[in-house]
C-alpha positions as CSV (number, residue, x, y, z in Angstrom):
1,M,49.3,-12.7,64.1
2,M,46.3,-11.8,63.9
3,V,45.1,-8.0,64.0
4,R,41.5,-7.0,64.5
5,C,40.7,-3.9,61.8
6,I,39.6,-0.5,64.0
7,D,39.4,1.8,61.5
8,N,37.8,1.2,57.7
9,L,38.1,5.0,56.8
10,L,38.7,5.6,53.0
11,Q,39.6,1.8,53.0
12,S,36.0,0.5,53.2
13,D,36.0,-1.0,50.3
14,I,38.5,-3.1,51.0
15,L,38.8,-3.5,54.8
16,T,36.1,-4.6,56.8
17,E,35.8,-3.0,60.8
18,G,35.8,-5.7,63.5
19,H,37.0,-8.1,61.1
20,L,40.1,-10.3,62.2
21,Y,43.2,-10.3,59.1
22,E,46.3,-12.2,59.4
23,V,49.5,-10.6,59.0
24,L,52.1,-12.2,56.9
25,A,54.9,-9.5,57.2
26,E,55.5,-6.3,58.6
27,R,57.4,-3.3,56.7
28,D,57.6,0.5,57.1
29,D,54.7,1.0,59.8
30,C,52.4,-1.3,57.9
31,Y,51.3,-4.5,57.9
32,V,51.2,-7.0,54.9
33,L,47.8,-8.9,55.4
34,S,46.8,-12.2,53.6
35,G,44.7,-11.7,50.8
36,F,46.0,-8.0,49.9
37,D,48.4,-6.8,47.8
38,K,49.5,-3.5,49.6
39,P,50.3,-3.0,52.7
40,L,47.6,-1.3,55.3
41,S,48.8,1.1,57.9
42,K,49.4,-0.1,61.6
43,V,47.2,2.4,62.7
44,R,44.2,1.2,61.5
45,F,44.4,-1.9,63.2
46,E,45.0,-3.4,67.1
47,P,45.9,-6.8,68.0
48,G,43.1,-9.5,67.8
49,D,42.2,-13.0,69.1
50,A,42.9,-15.7,67.0
51,A,40.1,-18.2,68.3
52,T,37.3,-15.6,66.1
53,T,36.6,-17.5,63.0
54,C,36.6,-14.5,60.9
55,V,39.9,-14.5,59.3
56,G,40.8,-13.0,55.8
57,P,39.4,-10.6,53.4
58,P,35.6,-10.6,53.8
59,T,33.9,-13.0,51.1
60,P,30.9,-11.8,49.4
61,T,27.7,-13.2,49.9
62,T,25.7,-14.6,47.3
63,R,21.7,-14.6,47.1
64,S,20.0,-17.9,46.9
65,E,16.3,-17.0,45.5
């Protein structure tokens, strides 16, 4: 199942609003997401579209000079 982040308040260092994440499991009103160590509250997410290519934790961009 895929979910889209709709609220990254207080989690902006790890979540990107509008980004899709893969759900590995659900427990205690939280999602366990691929690439994350801790469960995150379901209220931060809505069902996502699996056809979108942006999946998982955002990757840091590197700058070429």
